[in-house]
N, C-alpha and C positions, 0 to 999 in steps of 0.2 A: 618688872621683870617675867611675872606669871602669865600677861599677856602675849609675850613674844613667843613664837616656838620654832624652835630649831629643826631642819629639815636636814635628815641625813638616812646615814643605814638603819632600817630597821622603823624610820620615822618619815613616811610618806609626805606630801604637802596636805593639807587638812580639806581643801577640795577635790580630791581623788581619794581620799581616805578609804571610805567604806562604800564602794562601788557606786559614785556618782557617775563613772561614765555608760554609756549607753552598752548593753549587753547584746551578744548575736542571741536571736531564738533559737531555742534547746526542743521546742514541740516538734514528735514525730510525725505529726499530721502538714505542717507545713510542708517538711522534707518528701514525704512520701507524694503530695501533691506536685512539690517542682520537678522531681527525679521521674521518669517513666522506668516501670520495670523492665529488666532486661530479660531477654529472651534467652537462658543460658545454652538449653539444647538446641537452637539453631544459629547461635554462635559457634557452637561448636560442630554441628553438621554440615555449617552452609560453606560453599567453596570460597577460597582465599587465592588473591592474587600473586602469584610469587614470583620471583624475577631469575631466567633458567636460560641459559646460555643466550643471554643479552636480548630475551624476549620476556613479557608477562604472558605467565601462564597461569590458569584458573588451576585449583587442585584441592582435593580434600586435605583440613589440617591434618588429619592421620598420615597421610602421604607425604606431606610439606616435612611433617615431623622426621619420616622414615629419610628423607631423602637428605636433611640435614646431619642425622646421625651418621649415615653412610660417609658424608662427606666429611665430618670429622673424624670419623675413626680412622677414613684411609691419611689423614693429614698426623695419624699416629696416637689419637687422644684414645688412651685407654677405657676411661671410662663410657665414650660414646660407643667403643666397640661391643662392650658391655651388655650396653641399653640396645644396641641393636640386632645382637645374636639372642635377648631374650623375647626380642618383639619377633624375631624369626623363629624361637621356638613356640611363642604363644600359637603362630599360626602353623605351626606343622610343618614349616619347610625345613627342618634340621632332622627331621625322622626318617629312617632309612625304609626304603618301599617294601611292603610286604613279601617276602620270597614266595614265590608258587608252592601249592601243597604239592609236594609227591611224595612216594610211597619211599623212595631214596633209590630206587631202581630202575635203570632206564632199560628198555628192551630194544635195542637195533636191529633193524633189518638184516636178514644175509643180505652176503656179499660185500656190505660196507665196511670200507677197512675201519680199526678204531679210531686213527687219527683222524680221518674225515667226520666220523660220528661224533666226535668230541668237539671238534671248530663248529659243527650243526648246532649240537648243542647249547656251546656260548654265544654264538651269533640268534639262534631263533629258539631256543628250549627245546623242551623233548620230541620225538616223533610222533605225527607224521611231519614229514619237512615237504616244502615247495619245491617241484622237481627242478626249476630253473635254478634255485637256489642248492641244490643238491650237485646237478651238472657243472653249476660254476665254482663251487667245492671240489670236486673231482677233477675237472680239470688243471684248478691250480695246484692239489696236491699233487698230480704225475707230473707236473712241470718241476716242481719239487723236488720229486724225487726222481727225474732226468738232472738234473743241476747239481743234486748231492753226487749219484753215480760219475759224474763228469770230473767234479772236483776231487772224489776219490782216486779217479784214474790218472789224473796230473798229479796229485800226491804220491802216488805209488811211482809215476815215473819220475818225478822228483827226486824221491829216494833212491830208485833205481842210478839216476845219473848220477847220485852223490857217491854210491857204494862202489863205483866203478873207476 
């Protein structure tokens, strides 16, 4: 009875009990010889092929990632929106443009109505202004003044007609 060996849970067959199977080679030398070193910088900076508008386009991986984030963000994925805006912030795209340095006082040339001057400041900045731009704004201002006078006269005539 002692010669018979029972095979079961925790009792492997005697032929394969203590490593009689061939084991894979675990040495690092043979592995490094087989696999060539991967150039990670080249993989990150090299252009990749991306399917865009039914055509294959080659672009930088970072650009492809931004396109993917924008597309996912437009589909409503909040995490993609957050990542996209963080990338935009890193690039400085969300920063307000610097305000022009002024002393806070704008001197307007004599004879220029304040309405025209304020419009010119909004459009072209502080004086001096281009003569063509000034003439254009002045003509527009005069047309507006004529239209306002005409509307006031019509309103006055309408009120007089209602009163009688």
